[in-house]
N, C-alpha and C positions, 0 to 999 in steps of 0.2 A: 910893397911892390915897387919894382924900378919903372923907368920911364916908358920904356917898351910896354910893360903890363899896363901902365895907366893909360896908354892909347890903345892898347887891343880891347881893354876892358871898358871903355870910356862911355859907353851907352849904357851899360849895366851902373856905372858908377852916379851917372847923372840921375838915376831913380833914387828918390828920396828912400824907399822902402828897402834898396839894395846898399848904395852908396859904397865907398871904401872898406867899412867895416863888412859887409856882406860880401862882397868879392873877395875879399881875405880870408872869410869864413869857408868861400866856395875854394880856393886855391889851397887850403889847408884839409880840404875833404877827401875821403877815400871811399867810392863807392864799388858795390859789386853789382854787375849786369851778368843774369844767368840766360843766354841766349843771344846769338848774334845773327838772327834773320829777320823777318820781317818787322819786330818791333824793336829788336836789339838795335837795328840799324839807325832810326832817328833817334832814338836814346843814345846810343853812344856818340852820335855826331853831335848833338846839341850839347850834351854834358861836356863833350870834349872843347867846342867851340866856346862854351861859356867859363871855361876856366877851372872846372872840378880837377884838383891836382893830381889825384891817382884814380884809376880807373881798372879794375880788374874784369876781365870778360871771360866766362866760361862757356864754351861750346865745344862738342865733340864732332862735329859735322863740318863736312866740307862744302865748299862754293860749288852748285850746279847751274848748268845754263838756264833752267827752270825757275832758279831764285831772282833772277836778275829783272823780273817782271815788276817785282816790289822792292826786293831788299837793296836798298839803294847805296848801302855803304859798300857793296862789291861791284865789281868791274869785269868785263869778259877776260881781260887779262889775267885775273885771278882766280878762274874757274879752275877746280881741282886744289886749290888752298883749303887750309882750314879756316874757318869761318871768324874764328877768334883773330886770327893773324890778319886776315884781309881787313877787319875792323880797326887794328891798330894800325895799319898803313892809312887807311882813310883818316884818322884821328891826327895821325902825323903831320899830312898833307894840310890839314887846316891850323893844327895848334901843336907843334912840336915840342912845348913846354910840359904837355901833359904826360906823365908817366903812366904806360898803359902794361898792365900785366896780363898775360895771355895763359889760359889753362884748357888744353885742347883733350880733356875726359868729360865723361859724362857726371853730371852733377848729382851726387848722391849724399847719404847723411853723413858719413864720413868726411868728404871732401868739404861739404858745407859747415861741419864743425869744426874744422881747423881755420876756414876762411873768414867767418865771421867775429870773431873776436877782434879782428885787425880793420873791420869796415865800419863806416858809419851810417851804410843806408844800402838797402838793396833793392833792386829791380828785375821783377820777374816777367822776362821776356821769352818764355819758353813755350812749348807748343803741347805739353802733354801733361794728365791729370797728376801722375805720380810724382814727377818732378815739381810739380806745384806743391802738392801737400809735403814734399821734403823740405823745400824753402821755406815754407810758413813755419813748420816744426823747429828748424833752426833759428828763425826769426825770433818766435815766442821764446824759444830756451836762453836765447843771447840778448833779447830784449832789443832786437834791432827793428826800425821802422821798414815796413814792405810797401813798396808801389807797384801793384799787380794790374797786369793789362792782358786783354785776350782780344783776338779778332779772328773770324772765319766767316765766308762768303760776304755779305754784306753789314754783318753785326759785329759791334765792339763793345767793349767794356773796360771801364777804370777802376779801381779801388784804390783807398790806402790803408792799411792796417798796421797799426803802431802800439805793440805793446808796452810801451812806456807810458801808456794812457790807460787807467783802471776801466775806464768805460768802452775801449776800442774793442772791437770784434777781432776776431782773425780768420785767416782764409777758410779753415776748417767749420767755423760759426757759420759761415753763408753757405759754404759746399762741402758739408759733411765728408770725410774720408770714407765713411761705409757706403755710401751711396755707389751703386752701380752706374760708372759712367762710360758712353759709348765715346770712343776719342773720334774727334772730327777733324780729318786730315785735309789740308789743302790740295794735296796730289789728287783727293776724289771728290772733294766738295768745291774747290775753287777758292778764291779769296781776290775782292775787289782791291786794285793795286793802291790807290790811295788811302784805303781804310788803315793800313798798318802804319802809314804816316800820321795819320790823324790821332789814332790809340797812343801810338809811340810818342808823338809830340806832347801829348797830355801827361804823359807819364814823365817826361823830362821836366815838363813844367812844374807838376808835383814834388819832384825831388830836389829841384833848385829852390822851390818855396820852403820844402822842411829843412834843409841845409842852410838855409839864410834865416830861418825862422820867420817867416812873412806871410802874410795872407791867411787865407782859411783853407787847410788843406782837404781831402777827400776822405777824411778820415771818418768811418761810420755811414759812409755814403758809396753807392754804387752806381756810377755815371754810365750809362748806355748810350749807343749810337745806332741809329739805322742808316746806312748810307742810301738807301734806295729812296727814302724822303728825306733825309737830313734831319731827322727828327732827334733830340737829345733828349732823354729823361733821367730822373735820378729816383733811386729807391734809398731808403733810410735802412741800414742792415744793424739792428743791436748786436750785443754780445750774446752769446748762448750761455745760460748758466750752468749746462751740463756739456759744453764743448768737450771732446775727448782730448782736445789739444791745448787749449789756455783756461779751461776753468780749475778753480783751486784744487778739486780733486782729481783731476788729470795726471797720470803719469808721463811728464814732459820728458823724459828721457827715453820713452818708449820709441822703437822705430817699426 
């Protein structure tokens, strides 16, 4: 680190759990964020400000006026821009040293299969079940830790799925791909503005912990929040022995 970086990251360096070694780990890390909306906004801003050296953002959508109620990385002047590009500008305004790669395509199996070998960690900040399953399959295949978040109305959840650990479940262990899921859309159901910030901030914290190798990550635990009562609850989620994605008998290359 140079003198400028030592000053910028001094409050992290002062933490015994992070220090110079941990900050250097962040600076040399590459993370993938899928989704640059309500969850992706705080995730990207916190990871960028914390000094994660390279961030790849995937989102095919464009900024809309209705997004501005909660998607804090975007501004009125960037309505109509791709969200991934808007996030890149937001990170640059905070920390221009971070390399931000943007991909304005929908995340599918082929795209994820090409990206994951080059990243250290993946954050699922998307808003649909099919993409979540695709992200999970890719993370299991390439043995990359996944920090998954979701938020709708007043309810949010965060979990870590780490295929590097033999006892860690994957997303499909908890939410089987065979189950019929009715998509909950913000456009029809609404979302409490600070909720996505709460969930996204926890996702960012879990990512930083994993990259630095500190603390106890949410692996095998589903953390849930009810924004109406501000109650937080936790459910342990074991690995499913017959999971179609991560069990020994699963065909991990299936799409």
